[in-house]
C-alpha positions as CSV (number, residue, x, y, z in Angstrom):
1,X,1.1,-47.4,42.6
2,X,-0.6,-48.2,45.9
3,X,-0.7,-51.8,47.1
4,X,-3.5,-52.9,49.4
5,X,-2.4,-55.2,52.2
6,X,-4.6,-58.3,53.0
7,X,-7.4,-57.3,55.3
8,X,-7.1,-53.6,54.4
9,X,-10.6,-52.0,54.1
10,X,-9.7,-48.4,53.2
11,X,-9.8,-45.2,55.3
12,X,-11.6,-45.0,58.7
13,X,-14.9,-43.7,57.3
14,X,-15.0,-46.5,54.7
15,X,-14.1,-49.2,57.3
16,X,-16.9,-47.9,59.5
17,X,-19.5,-48.2,56.7
18,X,-18.2,-51.6,55.7
19,X,-18.3,-52.8,59.2
20,X,-21.8,-51.6,59.8
21,X,-23.0,-53.2,56.6
22,X,-21.5,-56.6,57.5
23,X,-22.8,-56.4,61.1
24,X,-26.3,-55.8,59.7
25,X,-26.0,-58.7,57.3
26,X,-24.8,-61.1,60.0
27,X,-27.9,-60.0,62.1
28,X,-30.1,-61.0,59.1
29,X,-28.4,-64.4,58.9
30,X,-28.8,-65.1,62.6
31,X,-32.5,-64.2,62.4
32,X,-32.9,-66.7,59.5
33,X,-30.9,-69.4,61.3
34,X,-33.0,-69.2,64.4
35,X,-36.2,-69.5,62.2
36,X,-37.5,-66.2,63.5
37,X,-38.7,-64.5,60.4
38,X,-40.4,-61.7,62.3
39,X,-37.0,-60.7,63.7
40,X,-35.6,-60.6,60.2
41,X,-38.5,-58.4,59.0
42,X,-38.2,-56.0,62.0
43,X,-34.5,-55.6,61.4
44,X,-35.1,-54.8,57.8
45,X,-37.8,-52.3,58.6
46,X,-35.6,-50.7,61.2
47,X,-32.8,-50.4,58.7
48,X,-35.1,-48.7,56.1
49,X,-36.4,-46.3,58.8
50,X,-32.9,-45.4,59.8
51,X,-32.0,-44.9,56.1
52,X,-34.9,-42.5,55.5
53,X,-34.2,-40.6,58.7
54,X,-30.6,-40.1,57.7
55,X,-31.7,-38.9,54.2
56,X,-34.3,-36.4,55.6
57,X,-31.8,-35.1,58.2
58,X,-29.3,-34.5,55.4
59,X,-31.9,-32.6,53.4
60,X,-32.9,-30.5,56.4
61,X,-29.3,-29.6,57.1
62,X,-28.8,-28.7,53.4
63,X,-31.9,-26.5,53.4
64,X,-30.9,-24.8,56.6
65,X,-27.5,-24.0,55.2
66,X,-29.0,-22.7,51.9
67,X,-31.5,-20.5,53.8
68,X,-28.9,-19.0,56.1
69,X,-25.8,-18.8,53.9
70,X,-27.0,-18.6,50.3
71,X,-27.9,-14.9,50.3
72,X,-31.6,-15.6,49.6
73,X,-34.4,-14.7,51.9
74,X,-37.6,-16.8,52.2
75,X,-39.4,-14.7,49.6
76,X,-36.8,-15.6,47.0
77,X,-35.1,-12.2,47.0
78,X,-31.5,-11.2,47.9
79,X,-30.9,-10.4,51.5
80,X,-29.7,-6.8,52.3
81,X,-26.4,-8.3,53.3
82,X,-25.6,-9.1,49.6
83,X,-26.3,-5.5,48.4
84,X,-23.5,-4.6,46.0
85,X,-23.2,-1.0,47.3
86,X,-23.6,0.5,50.8
87,X,-26.2,3.2,51.3
88,X,-25.1,6.8,50.9
89,X,-26.4,9.2,53.5
90,X,-26.0,12.9,54.4
91,X,-24.1,14.0,57.4
92,X,-27.2,13.5,59.6
93,X,-27.9,10.0,58.3
94,X,-30.7,10.9,55.8
95,X,-30.9,8.5,52.9
96,X,-29.3,9.6,49.6
97,X,-28.8,6.4,47.7
98,X,-29.5,2.7,48.4
99,X,-29.5,-0.7,46.7
100,X,-33.0,-2.2,46.5
101,X,-34.3,-5.5,45.2
102,X,-35.8,-5.3,41.7
103,X,-36.6,-7.9,39.0
104,X,-35.6,-8.6,35.4
105,X,-38.3,-9.8,33.0
106,X,-37.5,-12.8,30.9
107,X,-39.5,-14.5,28.1
108,X,-39.1,-18.1,26.8
109,X,-40.9,-18.2,23.4
110,X,-41.0,-22.0,23.5
111,X,-43.4,-21.9,26.4
112,X,-45.6,-19.0,25.2
113,X,-49.1,-20.1,24.1
114,X,-50.5,-16.9,22.5
115,X,-47.7,-14.8,21.1
116,X,-49.8,-11.7,20.2
117,X,-51.7,-11.7,23.4
118,X,-48.5,-12.0,25.4
119,X,-46.9,-9.2,23.5
120,X,-50.0,-6.9,23.9
121,X,-50.4,-7.6,27.6
122,X,-46.7,-7.1,28.4
123,X,-46.5,-3.8,26.5
124,X,-49.6,-2.6,28.2
125,X,-48.3,-3.4,31.7
126,X,-44.8,-2.1,31.0
127,X,-45.2,0.8,28.5
128,X,-41.5,1.7,28.9
129,X,-40.5,-1.7,27.4
130,X,-38.9,-1.7,24.0
131,X,-41.3,-3.4,21.5
132,X,-38.4,-4.2,19.2
133,X,-36.5,-6.0,22.0
134,X,-39.6,-8.0,23.0
135,X,-40.2,-9.0,19.4
136,X,-36.6,-10.1,19.0
137,X,-36.8,-12.4,22.1
138,X,-40.2,-13.8,20.9
139,X,-38.6,-14.7,17.5
140,X,-35.3,-16.0,18.9
141,X,-36.6,-19.5,19.9
142,X,-34.8,-19.3,23.3
143,X,-35.3,-17.6,26.7
144,X,-34.0,-14.0,26.8
145,X,-34.0,-10.9,28.8
146,X,-36.6,-8.3,27.9
147,X,-36.8,-5.6,30.6
148,X,-35.1,-4.8,33.9
149,X,-35.6,-2.7,37.0
150,X,-39.1,-3.8,37.9
151,X,-40.0,-3.1,41.5
152,X,-42.1,-5.7,43.5
153,X,-45.4,-3.9,42.7
154,X,-44.6,-3.8,38.9
155,X,-43.5,-7.4,39.0
156,X,-46.8,-8.5,40.8
157,X,-48.9,-6.8,38.1
158,X,-47.3,-8.8,35.4
159,X,-47.2,-12.0,37.4
160,X,-50.9,-11.9,38.1
161,X,-51.5,-12.1,34.3
162,X,-50.4,-15.8,34.5
163,X,-48.6,-15.7,31.1
164,X,-46.8,-18.9,30.2
165,X,-43.2,-18.4,29.3
166,X,-42.9,-15.2,31.3
167,X,-40.5,-15.3,34.3
168,X,-38.5,-13.1,36.6
169,X,-35.0,-13.0,38.1
170,X,-34.0,-10.9,41.1
171,X,-31.5,-8.1,40.6
172,X,-30.1,-5.3,42.7
173,X,-30.7,-1.7,41.5
174,X,-29.3,1.6,42.8
175,X,-32.1,3.9,43.9
176,X,-31.9,7.6,44.5
177,X,-35.1,8.3,46.6
178,X,-34.7,12.1,46.4
179,X,-34.5,12.3,42.6
180,X,-32.7,15.4,41.4
181,X,-31.6,16.5,44.8
182,X,-27.8,16.8,45.0
183,X,-27.6,14.8,41.8
184,X,-24.2,16.2,40.7
185,X,-22.7,15.6,44.1
186,X,-24.1,12.1,44.6
187,X,-23.6,10.9,41.0
188,X,-24.8,7.5,39.8
189,X,-23.6,4.0,39.2
190,X,-24.1,1.4,36.4
191,X,-26.1,-1.8,36.5
192,X,-23.0,-3.7,37.5
193,X,-22.6,-1.8,40.7
194,X,-19.7,0.4,39.7
195,X,-19.8,4.2,40.4
196,X,-19.7,6.4,37.3
197,X,-19.8,9.9,38.6
198,X,-19.9,12.1,41.7
199,X,-19.5,10.5,45.1
200,X,-20.6,7.2,43.7
201,X,-17.4,7.1,41.7
202,X,-15.2,9.1,44.1
203,X,-16.0,6.8,47.0
204,X,-16.6,3.6,45.0
205,X,-14.1,1.5,46.9
206,X,-15.5,2.5,50.3
207,X,-19.1,2.0,49.1
208,X,-18.4,-1.4,47.7
209,X,-16.2,-2.5,50.6
210,X,-18.5,-1.4,53.4
211,X,-19.8,-4.1,55.8
212,X,-23.4,-5.3,55.2
213,X,-25.9,-2.9,56.7
214,X,-23.4,-0.1,57.1
215,X,-23.7,3.4,55.4
216,X,-21.2,5.8,53.9
217,X,-21.9,9.4,54.9
218,X,-21.3,12.5,52.8
219,X,-20.5,15.9,54.1
220,X,-23.6,17.6,52.8
221,X,-26.6,18.6,54.9
222,X,-29.9,17.9,53.1
223,X,-31.5,21.0,54.8
224,X,-28.7,23.2,53.4
225,X,-28.8,21.4,50.0
226,X,-32.6,21.9,49.7
227,X,-32.5,25.6,50.4
228,X,-29.5,26.1,48.1
229,X,-31.2,24.2,45.2
230,X,-34.6,25.9,45.6
231,X,-33.2,29.4,45.6
232,X,-30.6,28.8,42.9
233,X,-32.9,27.0,40.5
234,X,-35.6,29.6,40.9
235,X,-33.2,32.4,40.1
236,X,-31.8,30.4,37.1
237,X,-35.3,30.1,35.6
238,X,-36.3,33.7,36.3
239,X,-33.2,34.9,34.5
240,X,-33.1,32.3,31.8
241,X,-29.5,31.4,32.5
242,X,-27.3,29.0,30.4
243,X,-26.1,27.5,33.6
244,X,-25.8,28.1,37.3
245,X,-23.7,26.9,40.3
246,X,-24.3,27.1,44.1
247,X,-21.8,26.0,46.7
248,X,-21.8,26.1,50.5
249,X,-18.7,25.2,52.5
250,X,-17.4,25.2,56.1
251,X,-14.3,27.4,55.7
252,X,-12.5,25.7,58.6
253,X,-12.9,22.1,57.6
254,X,-13.4,22.4,53.9
255,X,-16.6,20.3,54.1
256,X,-19.0,20.8,51.2
257,X,-22.3,21.3,52.9
258,X,-24.2,21.9,49.7
259,X,-23.5,21.8,46.0
260,X,-25.9,22.4,43.1
261,X,-25.5,22.7,39.3
262,X,-28.1,23.9,36.9
263,X,-29.5,22.4,34.7
264,X,-29.8,19.1,36.6
265,X,-31.0,15.6,36.1
266,X,-32.5,12.5,37.8
267,X,-29.8,10.0,38.7
268,X,-32.4,7.2,38.6
269,X,-32.5,7.8,34.8
270,X,-29.2,9.3,33.8
271,X,-29.6,7.9,30.3
272,X,-32.5,10.3,29.6
273,X,-30.4,13.3,30.6
274,X,-28.5,15.5,28.1
275,X,-24.8,15.9,28.3
276,X,-25.4,19.5,29.4
277,X,-27.6,18.4,32.3
278,X,-25.1,15.7,33.4
279,X,-22.2,18.3,33.6
280,X,-21.3,19.3,37.1
281,X,-20.5,23.0,36.5
282,X,-19.1,23.4,40.0
283,X,-16.1,21.3,39.1
284,X,-16.0,20.3,35.5
285,X,-16.5,23.7,34.0
286,X,-14.1,26.7,34.1
287,X,-15.0,30.4,34.0
288,X,-13.5,33.8,34.0
289,X,-15.1,34.7,37.4
290,X,-14.8,38.4,37.3
291,X,-14.6,40.7,40.3
292,X,-14.9,38.1,43.0
293,X,-11.2,37.4,42.1
294,X,-10.5,40.9,43.6
295,X,-10.8,39.2,47.0
296,X,-7.6,37.3,46.2
297,X,-5.8,40.2,44.6
298,X,-6.5,42.6,47.5
299,X,-5.6,39.9,50.0
300,X,-2.3,39.4,48.1
301,X,-1.6,43.2,48.1
302,X,-2.3,43.5,51.9
303,X,-0.4,40.3,52.9
304,X,2.6,41.0,50.8
305,X,2.9,44.5,52.2
306,X,2.4,46.1,48.8
307,X,-0.4,48.2,50.2
308,X,-2.5,48.7,53.4
309,X,-6.1,49.4,53.9
310,X,-5.5,53.2,53.7
311,X,-3.1,53.2,50.8
312,X,-4.2,55.7,48.1
313,X,-4.6,54.4,44.6
314,X,-5.0,56.6,41.5
315,X,-8.3,55.6,39.8
316,X,-9.0,59.1,38.4
317,X,-8.7,57.9,34.8
318,X,-8.5,54.7,32.8
319,X,-5.3,52.7,33.1
320,X,-3.5,52.7,29.8
321,X,-2.0,49.4,28.9
322,X,-0.4,48.0,25.7
323,X,-3.2,48.2,23.1
324,X,-6.0,48.7,25.6
325,X,-7.4,50.7,28.6
326,X,-8.6,49.3,31.9
327,X,-11.9,51.0,32.9
328,X,-14.3,50.9,35.8
329,X,-17.9,49.8,35.4
330,X,-19.1,52.6,37.6
331,X,-16.1,55.0,37.4
332,X,-15.4,57.1,40.5
333,X,-12.8,59.1,38.6
334,X,-10.8,59.9,41.7
335,X,-8.0,58.7,44.0
336,X,-9.2,55.9,46.2
337,X,-8.0,54.0,49.3
338,X,-7.7,50.2,49.0
339,X,-10.9,49.9,51.0
340,X,-12.6,52.2,48.4
341,X,-11.1,50.1,45.6
342,X,-12.6,47.0,47.1
343,X,-16.0,48.4,48.0
344,X,-16.5,50.2,44.7
345,X,-15.1,47.2,42.8
346,X,-12.5,49.3,40.9
347,X,-10.8,47.4,38.0
348,X,-8.3,50.3,37.8
349,X,-7.4,50.3,41.4
350,X,-7.1,46.5,41.6
351,X,-4.9,46.4,38.4
352,X,-2.6,49.0,40.0
353,X,-2.2,46.9,43.1
354,X,-1.3,43.9,41.0
355,X,1.2,45.8,39.0
356,X,2.8,47.2,42.1
357,X,3.1,43.7,43.6
358,X,4.6,42.3,40.4
359,X,4.1,39.0,38.6
360,X,6.3,36.8,40.9
361,X,4.4,37.9,44.0
362,X,1.0,37.6,42.4
363,X,1.8,34.1,41.0
364,X,3.0,32.9,44.4
365,X,-0.2,33.9,46.1
366,X,-2.5,32.7,43.3
367,X,-0.7,29.4,43.5
368,X,-1.0,29.2,47.3
369,X,-4.7,30.0,47.0
370,X,-5.0,27.0,44.7
371,X,-6.1,29.0,41.6
372,X,-3.4,27.5,39.3
373,X,-4.4,23.9,39.7
374,X,-7.5,21.7,39.9
375,X,-9.4,22.0,43.2
376,X,-8.2,19.2,45.5
377,X,-11.4,17.2,46.3
378,X,-12.4,13.6,46.0
379,X,-14.6,14.3,43.0
380,X,-13.0,13.5,39.7
381,X,-15.2,16.3,38.2
382,X,-12.5,18.9,39.2
383,X,-11.0,20.5,36.1
384,X,-7.7,22.2,35.7
385,X,-7.8,26.0,35.2
386,X,-6.9,27.7,32.0
387,X,-4.1,30.1,32.8
388,X,-2.0,32.6,30.8
389,X,1.1,31.3,29.0
390,X,2.9,34.4,30.1
391,X,2.3,36.9,32.9
392,X,3.1,40.2,31.3
393,X,1.7,43.5,32.8
394,X,-1.3,43.3,30.5
395,X,-2.2,39.8,31.7
396,X,-1.4,40.7,35.3
397,X,-3.8,43.5,35.3
398,X,-6.6,41.5,33.7
399,X,-6.2,38.5,36.0
400,X,-6.4,40.7,39.0
401,X,-10.0,41.5,38.4
402,X,-11.1,38.1,37.0
403,X,-10.2,38.0,33.3
404,X,-7.4,36.1,31.5
405,X,-7.7,33.2,33.9
406,X,-10.5,30.6,34.0
407,X,-11.1,28.5,37.1
408,X,-13.7,26.2,38.5
409,X,-16.2,27.4,41.2
410,X,-14.8,24.7,43.4
411,X,-11.3,26.2,43.1
412,X,-12.7,29.6,44.1
413,X,-14.5,28.1,47.1
414,X,-11.3,26.4,48.3
415,X,-9.3,29.5,47.9
416,X,-11.9,31.7,49.6
417,X,-11.7,29.4,52.6
418,X,-8.0,30.4,53.1
419,X,-8.9,34.1,52.9
420,X,-11.8,33.7,55.5
421,X,-10.7,31.1,58.0
422,X,-7.6,32.9,59.4
423,X,-5.3,32.3,56.4
424,X,-4.9,28.5,56.0
425,X,-5.6,26.6,52.8
426,X,-7.7,23.5,53.6
427,X,-8.7,21.2,50.6
428,X,-12.4,20.7,50.0
429,X,-14.0,17.4,50.9
430,X,-17.2,15.6,50.4
431,X,-16.6,13.4,53.5
432,X,-17.8,14.6,56.9
433,X,-15.2,15.8,59.4
434,X,-15.6,14.7,63.0
435,X,-17.1,17.3,65.4
436,X,-14.5,19.6,66.8
437,X,-11.8,18.4,64.4
438,X,-10.2,20.9,62.0
439,X,-7.8,19.6,59.4
440,X,-4.3,21.2,59.2
441,X,-3.7,23.1,56.1
442,X,-0.9,25.3,54.7
443,X,-0.5,28.9,55.7
444,X,-1.3,31.3,52.8
445,X,-1.9,34.7,54.5
446,X,-1.6,36.0,58.0
447,X,-4.4,36.1,60.5
448,X,-4.3,40.0,60.3
449,X,-4.8,39.9,56.6
450,X,-7.7,37.4,57.0
451,X,-9.4,39.6,59.6
452,X,-9.0,42.7,57.3
453,X,-10.6,40.9,54.4
454,X,-13.5,39.8,56.6
455,X,-14.0,43.4,57.6
456,X,-13.8,44.6,54.0
457,X,-16.3,42.0,52.8
458,X,-18.8,42.9,55.6
459,X,-18.4,46.6,54.8
460,X,-19.0,45.9,51.1
461,X,-22.4,44.4,52.0
462,X,-23.3,47.2,54.3
463,X,-22.0,50.1,52.2
464,X,-20.8,48.8,48.8
465,X,-21.9,46.7,45.8
466,X,-23.1,43.7,47.8
467,X,-26.0,45.3,49.7
468,X,-28.7,42.9,48.2
469,X,-27.0,39.9,49.8
470,X,-27.6,41.1,53.4
471,X,-29.5,38.7,55.6
472,X,-30.9,40.3,58.8
473,X,-28.8,39.6,61.8
474,X,-26.4,37.1,60.1
475,X,-23.6,39.6,59.4
476,X,-23.1,38.7,55.8
477,X,-19.9,39.8,54.0
478,X,-19.2,39.4,50.3
479,X,-18.0,40.5,46.9
480,X,-19.9,40.8,43.6
481,X,-18.6,39.7,40.2
482,X,-19.7,40.4,36.7
483,X,-17.4,39.2,34.0
484,X,-18.0,39.7,30.3
485,X,-17.5,36.4,28.5
486,X,-14.9,36.1,25.8
487,X,-16.0,35.4,22.2
488,X,-15.0,36.1,18.6
489,X,-13.6,39.5,18.3
490,X,-13.1,40.0,22.1
491,X,-15.3,40.2,25.2
492,X,-19.1,40.3,24.8
493,X,-20.8,43.0,26.8
494,X,-24.2,41.3,26.6
495,X,-23.0,37.9,28.0
496,X,-21.9,37.9,31.6
497,X,-20.8,35.4,34.3
498,X,-22.5,37.0,37.3
499,X,-21.5,35.8,40.7
500,X,-21.4,36.6,44.4
501,X,-19.0,35.2,47.0
502,X,-20.4,35.5,50.5
503,X,-19.2,34.7,54.0
504,X,-21.2,34.6,57.3
505,X,-20.9,35.6,60.0
506,X,-18.1,38.0,58.9
507,X,-17.5,39.2,62.5
508,X,-16.3,37.4,65.7
509,X,-13.1,35.6,66.4
510,X,-11.2,34.0,63.5
511,X,-11.7,30.5,65.0
512,X,-15.5,30.9,65.3
513,X,-17.7,28.8,63.0
514,X,-17.9,30.4,59.6
515,X,-19.4,29.5,56.2
516,X,-18.9,30.4,52.6
517,X,-21.6,30.6,49.9
518,X,-20.9,31.0,46.2
519,X,-23.6,31.7,43.7
520,X,-22.8,31.9,40.0
521,X,-25.0,32.6,37.0
522,X,-23.9,31.9,33.4
523,X,-25.4,34.4,31.0
524,X,-28.3,35.6,33.1
525,X,-30.9,37.9,31.4
526,X,-32.1,41.1,33.0
527,X,-35.8,41.4,34.0
528,X,-38.3,44.1,34.8
529,X,-37.6,43.6,38.5
530,X,-33.8,44.1,38.0
531,X,-34.4,47.1,35.6
532,X,-32.8,45.1,32.9
533,X,-29.5,44.6,34.8
534,X,-28.0,41.1,34.8
535,X,-24.9,41.8,36.9
536,X,-23.9,39.9,40.0
537,X,-25.3,42.5,42.4
538,X,-28.7,42.2,40.8
539,X,-28.9,38.4,40.2
540,X,-26.4,36.4,42.3
541,X,-26.2,38.6,45.4
542,X,-30.0,38.5,46.3
543,X,-29.9,34.7,45.8
544,X,-27.0,34.3,48.1
545,X,-28.8,36.5,50.7
546,X,-31.9,34.3,50.6
547,X,-29.9,31.1,50.9
548,X,-28.0,32.5,53.9
549,X,-31.2,33.6,55.5
550,X,-32.6,30.1,55.3
551,X,-29.5,28.1,56.2
552,X,-28.1,30.3,59.0
553,X,-30.4,28.9,61.7
554,X,-29.8,25.3,60.4
555,X,-26.1,25.8,60.9
556,X,-26.5,27.3,64.3
557,X,-25.6,30.9,63.5
558,X,-27.3,33.2,66.0
559,X,-28.9,36.4,64.6
560,X,-27.6,39.6,66.1
561,X,-29.4,42.9,65.7
562,X,-27.8,45.0,63.0
563,X,-28.2,48.0,65.2
564,X,-25.8,46.5,67.7
565,X,-23.2,45.9,65.1
566,X,-20.2,48.3,65.1
567,X,-19.9,50.3,61.8
568,X,-16.4,49.8,60.7
569,X,-16.5,52.7,58.2
570,X,-17.9,55.2,60.7
571,X,-15.4,54.0,63.3
572,X,-12.6,54.8,60.8
573,X,-11.3,51.2,60.9
574,X,-11.5,51.1,57.1
575,X,-9.7,54.4,56.5
576,X,-10.9,56.4,53.6
577,X,-14.0,54.3,52.8
578,X,-17.1,56.2,52.1
579,X,-20.7,55.6,53.1
């Protein structure tokens, strides 16, 4: 218990107020004692003026603090500094996603004068509004939320109606100004400001924790993305595909410069999209990718010393396996060099290379190429592959040309980077890498093997199955793929996964800038223009060529006359390969 000593008047602030009060009272008493009533009146007026001045000063200070620190601007909306999520931009600073001020519509039925008129006018001005929800609020007897996400213009159109009981509350809403562009890579967030998919989920902490006014850049280039989407989606519609994927990467840094999945959706309205459209087929779906997997198998054979470019492989007849025969789509029925096997996309020849190397060797390289695990990337939409439970000779042969193992397109893109960048596996990323910086990866194949594969892929476009992917002057290399899809009773010849894995430029020093493009079509249909064919060489390869032709200049790749390019086959560098 606290005991007050005689004469104690409390803490300093209280003593100051008490002293001031008694000083003023003594001044009043002196004025009355001296019979000067006017002095007494002046003192009291002065006291009241001082009191009012102090009150107004306090209000002014409070108002200033509220205006500066409350997070509200003069118009009643939230300041940009209070946005829940930072803006997402592409690698060049172009806007991809932003938080913008919107308004929620509320109705208080106790203040509504004309219920039917209010109902009719609101539904007319906001046709997307749920009549059932509005009716529920109007009957509830208390103020309730009716509709959200109104932009300032939409709010003004309702406000000008002057409807009693109708009010608004500010709310932040995530906006994707480019609509469907890069939807699967960017993703979307919920109304509470939490990322749910794509980069919005993968970088959620960085986006929410960014300083006010700052941005979070992604690795994609909108110019690359636009060209990729336009060509991929056009081809997807022409060939009536079930699904399609397009990926562009920098093979040295692992940066994803473009990523597209078909069908697509608008992240501004994800609730209206089907589950099929929301699926990011680049990472969340796995496929038996077909003959583009021969890039990994041949690289394995060369790097392990199992074969060399000029090694002769017997492909004169089907390869007899337990209960089956491995055949070629366009059989050459002859002995072939490894270069021939690659350029003619021989299943027989590739199977023999895998069998010669053995299961342990093949498994080691497939693991190092990242084909036996989910692609390492920030996106959670990166599925694990479906791999064989045992690697017997039959499985080994099938996996070598893209059957018996199902992987994501993202995993293929990451593995291809190791084949094409000099032999180092670098994980994919949706974050931009600083200019001149090249992440350190793990060594998978030698530089000599990598150079040999670049030469083989370029020769395949000039002389082999990838001819329709050529883009004038950009020295495109690549490999086609056409995998029959598994179904009841075995593989279905009329349902293909058609693909093309491309690299450009395929020439020059290994450390030179180089880019990978993957185009994949799920169940394309042949057309009159393709003579009914739906294989990778007729559907995916031309699309890859058009994409490369458009993005090459954007990425700074100089065109070189094809006439000035050395012919590797004619020079005998690819021994045994035919024109």
